[in-house]
MIBADO-675687 format. One record per residue (C-alpha): residue number from 1; residue in three letters; x, y, z. Coordinates in nm, 3 decimals. Each point is the difference from the previous one (the first is absolute). Layout:
N
+-----+---------+---------+---------+---------+
: num : residuo :    east :   north :      up :
+-----+---------+---------+---------+---------+
: NUM :     ala :       X :       Y :       Z :
...
+-----+---------+---------+---------+---------+
END
This chain:
211
+-----+---------+---------+---------+---------+
: num : residuo :    east :   north :      up :
+-----+---------+---------+---------+---------+
:   1 :     met :   0.000 :   0.001 :   0.000 :
:   2 :     lys :   0.105 :   0.359 :  -0.047 :
:   3 :     val :   0.197 :   0.164 :   0.281 :
:   4 :     trp :  -0.100 :   0.353 :   0.081 :
:   5 :     pro :   0.280 :   0.226 :   0.126 :
:   6 :     asp :  -0.020 :   0.129 :   0.356 :
:   7 :     gly :  -0.021 :   0.358 :  -0.121 :
:   8 :     his :  -0.289 :  -0.061 :  -0.234 :
:   9 :     pro :  -0.278 :   0.246 :   0.088 :
:  10 :     lys :  -0.256 :  -0.276 :  -0.003 :
:  11 :     gly :   0.229 :  -0.264 :   0.149 :
:  12 :     lys :  -0.212 :  -0.085 :   0.303 :
:  13 :     ala :  -0.319 :  -0.029 :  -0.201 :
:  14 :     met :   0.180 :  -0.216 :  -0.255 :
:  15 :     ala :   0.134 :  -0.224 :   0.279 :
:  16 :     arg :  -0.351 :  -0.046 :   0.142 :
:  17 :     arg :  -0.130 :  -0.081 :  -0.349 :
:  18 :     gln :   0.273 :  -0.256 :  -0.052 :
:  19 :     arg :  -0.084 :  -0.155 :   0.339 :
:  20 :     asp :  -0.363 :  -0.038 :  -0.112 :
:  21 :     ile :   0.108 :  -0.149 :  -0.332 :
:  22 :     leu :   0.235 :  -0.255 :   0.164 :
:  23 :     asp :  -0.270 :  -0.103 :   0.249 :
:  24 :     ala :  -0.250 :  -0.041 :  -0.282 :
:  25 :     ala :   0.249 :  -0.192 :  -0.217 :
:  26 :     arg :   0.085 :  -0.239 :   0.288 :
:  27 :     ala :  -0.369 :  -0.070 :   0.066 :
:  28 :     cys :  -0.066 :  -0.065 :  -0.370 :
:  29 :     phe :   0.300 :  -0.228 :  -0.044 :
:  30 :     val :  -0.083 :  -0.205 :   0.313 :
:  31 :     gln :  -0.371 :  -0.027 :  -0.086 :
:  32 :     thr :   0.014 :  -0.073 :  -0.371 :
:  33 :     gly :   0.361 :  -0.100 :  -0.070 :
:  34 :     tyr :   0.250 :   0.161 :  -0.228 :
:  35 :     gly :  -0.158 :  -0.127 :  -0.321 :
:  36 :     gly :  -0.347 :   0.098 :   0.114 :
:  37 :     thr :   0.094 :   0.354 :   0.095 :
:  38 :     ser :  -0.012 :   0.286 :  -0.248 :
:  39 :     met :   0.115 :   0.358 :   0.021 :
:  40 :     asp :  -0.365 :   0.099 :  -0.037 :
:  41 :     ala :  -0.092 :  -0.206 :   0.308 :
:  42 :     ile :   0.282 :   0.157 :   0.204 :
:  43 :     ala :  -0.104 :   0.350 :  -0.105 :
:  44 :     ala :  -0.358 :  -0.074 :   0.100 :
:  45 :     ala :   0.109 :  -0.140 :   0.338 :
:  46 :     ala :   0.211 :   0.308 :   0.062 :
:  47 :     asp :  -0.288 :   0.224 :  -0.110 :
:  48 :     ile :   0.209 :   0.177 :  -0.263 :
:  49 :     ser :  -0.006 :   0.021 :  -0.376 :
:  50 :     leu :   0.206 :  -0.235 :  -0.216 :
:  51 :     met :   0.193 :   0.300 :  -0.130 :
:  52 :     thr :   0.093 :   0.099 :   0.356 :
:  53 :     leu :   0.116 :  -0.353 :   0.075 :
:  54 :     tyr :   0.232 :   0.008 :  -0.299 :
:  55 :     arg :   0.153 :   0.321 :   0.128 :
:  56 :     his :   0.121 :  -0.200 :   0.299 :
:  57 :     ala :   0.077 :  -0.338 :  -0.154 :
:  58 :     glu :   0.101 :  -0.096 :  -0.353 :
:  59 :     ser :  -0.153 :  -0.347 :  -0.003 :
:  60 :     lys :  -0.150 :  -0.284 :   0.204 :
:  61 :     asp :   0.350 :  -0.146 :   0.039 :
:  62 :     asp :   0.119 :   0.333 :   0.137 :
:  63 :     leu :  -0.287 :  -0.001 :   0.254 :
:  64 :     phe :   0.059 :  -0.360 :   0.099 :
:  65 :     ala :   0.367 :   0.063 :   0.056 :
:  66 :     ala :  -0.086 :   0.303 :   0.210 :
:  67 :     thr :  -0.251 :  -0.202 :   0.200 :
:  68 :     ile :   0.255 :  -0.273 :   0.073 :
:  69 :     ser :   0.265 :   0.257 :   0.091 :
:  70 :     asp :  -0.241 :   0.182 :   0.228 :
:  71 :     ala :  -0.077 :  -0.320 :   0.186 :
:  72 :     cys :   0.308 :   0.010 :   0.220 :
:  73 :     arg :   0.143 :   0.349 :  -0.024 :
:  74 :     ala :  -0.029 :   0.267 :   0.267 :
:  75 :     thr :  -0.308 :   0.200 :  -0.093 :
:  76 :     asp :   0.013 :   0.297 :   0.239 :
:  77 :     asp :   0.246 :   0.229 :   0.173 :
:  78 :     val :  -0.060 :  -0.159 :   0.343 :
:  79 :     glu :   0.106 :  -0.341 :  -0.123 :
:  80 :     arg :   0.302 :   0.137 :  -0.184 :
:  81 :     arg :   0.114 :   0.183 :   0.312 :
:  82 :     tyr :  -0.048 :  -0.317 :   0.203 :
:  83 :     phe :   0.221 :  -0.199 :  -0.236 :
:  84 :     glu :   0.265 :   0.273 :  -0.013 :
:  85 :     ser :   0.011 :  -0.003 :   0.381 :
:  86 :     leu :   0.089 :  -0.369 :   0.001 :
:  87 :     ile :   0.341 :   0.061 :  -0.157 :
:  88 :     ala :   0.130 :   0.130 :   0.337 :
:  89 :     leu :  -0.064 :  -0.343 :   0.163 :
:  90 :     pro :   0.281 :  -0.253 :   0.064 :
:  91 :     phe :   0.051 :  -0.223 :  -0.305 :
:  92 :     arg :  -0.179 :  -0.313 :   0.126 :
:  93 :     glu :  -0.287 :   0.194 :   0.148 :
:  94 :     leu :  -0.031 :   0.192 :  -0.328 :
:  95 :     leu :  -0.023 :  -0.326 :  -0.195 :
:  96 :     val :  -0.253 :  -0.150 :   0.241 :
:  97 :     thr :  -0.225 :   0.307 :   0.018 :
:  98 :     ser :   0.016 :   0.055 :  -0.377 :
:  99 :     gly :  -0.079 :  -0.368 :  -0.056 :
: 100 :     ile :  -0.314 :   0.015 :   0.213 :
: 101 :     his :  -0.109 :   0.316 :  -0.183 :
: 102 :     met :   0.059 :  -0.155 :  -0.344 :
: 103 :     gln :  -0.192 :  -0.313 :   0.090 :
: 104 :     ala :  -0.295 :   0.204 :   0.124 :
: 105 :     lys :  -0.010 :   0.176 :  -0.338 :
: 106 :     phe :   0.061 :  -0.311 :  -0.210 :
: 107 :     phe :  -0.256 :  -0.230 :   0.169 :
: 108 :     arg :  -0.291 :   0.240 :  -0.018 :
: 109 :     pro :  -0.303 :  -0.194 :  -0.137 :
: 110 :     asp :  -0.040 :   0.240 :  -0.295 :
: 111 :     asn :   0.364 :  -0.056 :  -0.099 :
: 112 :     ile :  -0.043 :  -0.377 :   0.017 :
: 113 :     ala :  -0.307 :   0.042 :  -0.222 :
: 114 :     leu :   0.213 :   0.191 :  -0.255 :
: 115 :     met :   0.265 :  -0.274 :  -0.001 :
: 116 :     arg :  -0.265 :  -0.268 :  -0.046 :
: 117 :     leu :  -0.136 :   0.200 :  -0.293 :
: 118 :     val :   0.348 :   0.009 :  -0.162 :
: 119 :     ile :   0.042 :  -0.373 :   0.034 :
: 120 :     ala :  -0.351 :  -0.073 :  -0.130 :
: 121 :     glu :   0.044 :   0.211 :  -0.313 :
: 122 :     ser :   0.372 :  -0.045 :  -0.067 :
: 123 :     ser :  -0.056 :  -0.272 :  -0.263 :
: 124 :     val :  -0.193 :   0.252 :  -0.215 :
: 125 :     phe :   0.190 :   0.313 :   0.110 :
: 126 :     pro :   0.349 :  -0.122 :   0.086 :
: 127 :     his :   0.137 :   0.354 :   0.027 :
: 128 :     leu :  -0.195 :   0.039 :   0.323 :
: 129 :     leu :   0.254 :  -0.221 :   0.178 :
: 130 :     gln :   0.283 :   0.246 :  -0.065 :
: 131 :     leu :  -0.217 :   0.296 :   0.100 :
: 132 :     ala :  -0.094 :  -0.172 :   0.325 :
: 133 :     tyr :   0.358 :  -0.103 :   0.080 :
: 134 :     glu :   0.139 :   0.349 :  -0.057 :
: 135 :     gly :  -0.284 :   0.164 :   0.192 :
: 136 :     ile :  -0.001 :  -0.214 :   0.314 :
: 137 :     pro :   0.296 :  -0.241 :   0.070 :
: 138 :     gly :   0.232 :   0.209 :  -0.213 :
: 139 :     his :  -0.102 :   0.314 :   0.181 :
: 140 :     phe :   0.066 :  -0.162 :   0.339 :
: 141 :     glu :   0.339 :  -0.127 :  -0.116 :
: 142 :     ser :   0.095 :   0.357 :  -0.104 :
: 143 :     leu :  -0.123 :   0.128 :   0.337 :
: 144 :     ala :   0.199 :  -0.267 :   0.184 :
: 145 :     ala :   0.313 :   0.092 :  -0.196 :
: 146 :     ile :  -0.040 :   0.363 :   0.112 :
: 147 :     ile :  -0.038 :  -0.109 :   0.362 :
: 148 :     ile :   0.303 :  -0.229 :  -0.011 :
: 149 :     ser :   0.222 :   0.248 :  -0.183 :
: 150 :     ala :  -0.089 :   0.268 :   0.257 :
: 151 :     lys :   0.162 :  -0.217 :   0.273 :
: 152 :     cys :   0.260 :  -0.208 :  -0.180 :
: 153 :     asp :   0.285 :   0.100 :  -0.226 :
: 154 :     ala :  -0.015 :  -0.312 :  -0.221 :
: 155 :     asp :   0.027 :  -0.006 :  -0.376 :
: 156 :     asp :  -0.310 :   0.030 :  -0.217 :
: 157 :     glu :  -0.007 :  -0.369 :  -0.093 :
: 158 :     asp :   0.009 :  -0.113 :   0.364 :
: 159 :     ile :  -0.269 :   0.251 :   0.096 :
: 160 :     ala :  -0.225 :  -0.113 :  -0.285 :
: 161 :     glu :   0.044 :  -0.366 :   0.102 :
: 162 :     ala :  -0.066 :   0.083 :   0.365 :
: 163 :     ala :  -0.315 :   0.189 :  -0.099 :
: 164 :     arg :  -0.129 :  -0.300 :  -0.201 :
: 165 :     leu :   0.071 :  -0.235 :   0.292 :
: 166 :     tyr :  -0.174 :   0.235 :   0.242 :
: 167 :     ile :  -0.319 :   0.014 :  -0.206 :
: 168 :     asp :   0.009 :  -0.375 :  -0.064 :
: 169 :     cys :   0.013 :  -0.059 :   0.377 :
: 170 :     leu :  -0.280 :   0.252 :   0.068 :
: 171 :     leu :  -0.240 :  -0.141 :  -0.257 :
: 172 :     gly :   0.113 :  -0.347 :  -0.100 :
: 173 :     gly :  -0.253 :  -0.281 :   0.007 :
: 174 :     glu :  -0.262 :   0.218 :   0.166 :
: 175 :     val :  -0.078 :   0.164 :  -0.330 :
: 176 :     leu :  -0.060 :  -0.330 :  -0.176 :
: 177 :     arg :  -0.221 :  -0.126 :   0.282 :
: 178 :     leu :  -0.209 :   0.314 :  -0.004 :
: 179 :     leu :  -0.031 :   0.005 :  -0.377 :
: 180 :     leu :  -0.123 :  -0.358 :   0.011 :
: 181 :     gly :  -0.251 :   0.086 :   0.268 :
: 182 :     gln :   0.177 :  -0.180 :   0.281 :
: 183 :     gly :   0.005 :   0.179 :   0.333 :
: 184 :     glu :  -0.087 :   0.350 :   0.108 :
: 185 :     arg :   0.199 :   0.323 :  -0.008 :
: 186 :     pro :   0.311 :  -0.093 :   0.201 :
: 187 :     asp :   0.001 :   0.288 :   0.250 :
: 188 :     ala :   0.114 :  -0.208 :   0.296 :
: 189 :     asp :   0.324 :  -0.104 :  -0.162 :
: 190 :     gln :   0.110 :   0.334 :  -0.145 :
: 191 :     arg :   0.258 :   0.073 :   0.272 :
: 192 :     arg :   0.145 :  -0.351 :  -0.013 :
: 193 :     arg :   0.043 :   0.020 :  -0.378 :
: 194 :     ala :   0.146 :   0.351 :   0.026 :
: 195 :     glu :   0.252 :  -0.113 :   0.265 :
: 196 :     arg :   0.096 :  -0.299 :  -0.211 :
: 197 :     ala :   0.044 :   0.223 :  -0.307 :
: 198 :     ala :   0.214 :   0.243 :   0.199 :
: 199 :     asp :   0.222 :  -0.277 :   0.135 :
: 200 :     val :   0.046 :  -0.151 :  -0.347 :
: 201 :     val :   0.106 :   0.337 :  -0.144 :
: 202 :     leu :   0.231 :   0.078 :   0.291 :
: 203 :     gly :   0.154 :  -0.347 :  -0.032 :
: 204 :     met :   0.058 :   0.042 :  -0.371 :
: 205 :     leu :   0.162 :   0.339 :   0.048 :
: 206 :     glu :   0.180 :  -0.128 :   0.311 :
: 207 :     ala :  -0.102 :   0.319 :   0.182 :
: 208 :     gly :   0.356 :   0.131 :  -0.013 :
: 209 :     pro :   0.118 :   0.341 :   0.115 :
: 210 :     ala :  -0.126 :   0.156 :  -0.322 :
: 211 :     cys :  -0.359 :  -0.111 :   0.076 :
+-----+---------+---------+---------+---------+
END
């Protein structure tokens, strides 16, 4: 979707409109699937004209990618400030606290519904898999790399590998079980998984003086 500059005179109004569009798009995709959703339907759900919708998004693919990306990103200033405040924590505590926060975002029922949609329609629309990976797990891996690099002076390759390991430990088999309808949202185990992920990363990086 289009990004409006902070100094744009109508920036706040545009941001609210985009929020309405993303909410409408998510509802349409979850209810009728990717193939069953049209730009006309999204415009109607957002209570805007089709022309207005195209001012914000170039295509249905553009909107779906934005919906996936929006699923796990910080969406308001309060949440952004909260995450920025975590950087001051000791390394292990930072990894554990961030891990709990990421799981809470990832395992939201509406996000699970989006992932199930991607799997269900990937045989007809295989490009959805890449959009989903980049928007959710890929986003979390990038976030983890930022967290790790803020505390550890390792090379980029090691940081990227540590970030992948961290996200694998946080999500792992829980994702598959949820997508297959086995079990409930795993709130009770979030701290245990976050602590395990933190210890795996610290062990890999050996938590030397540079970390």
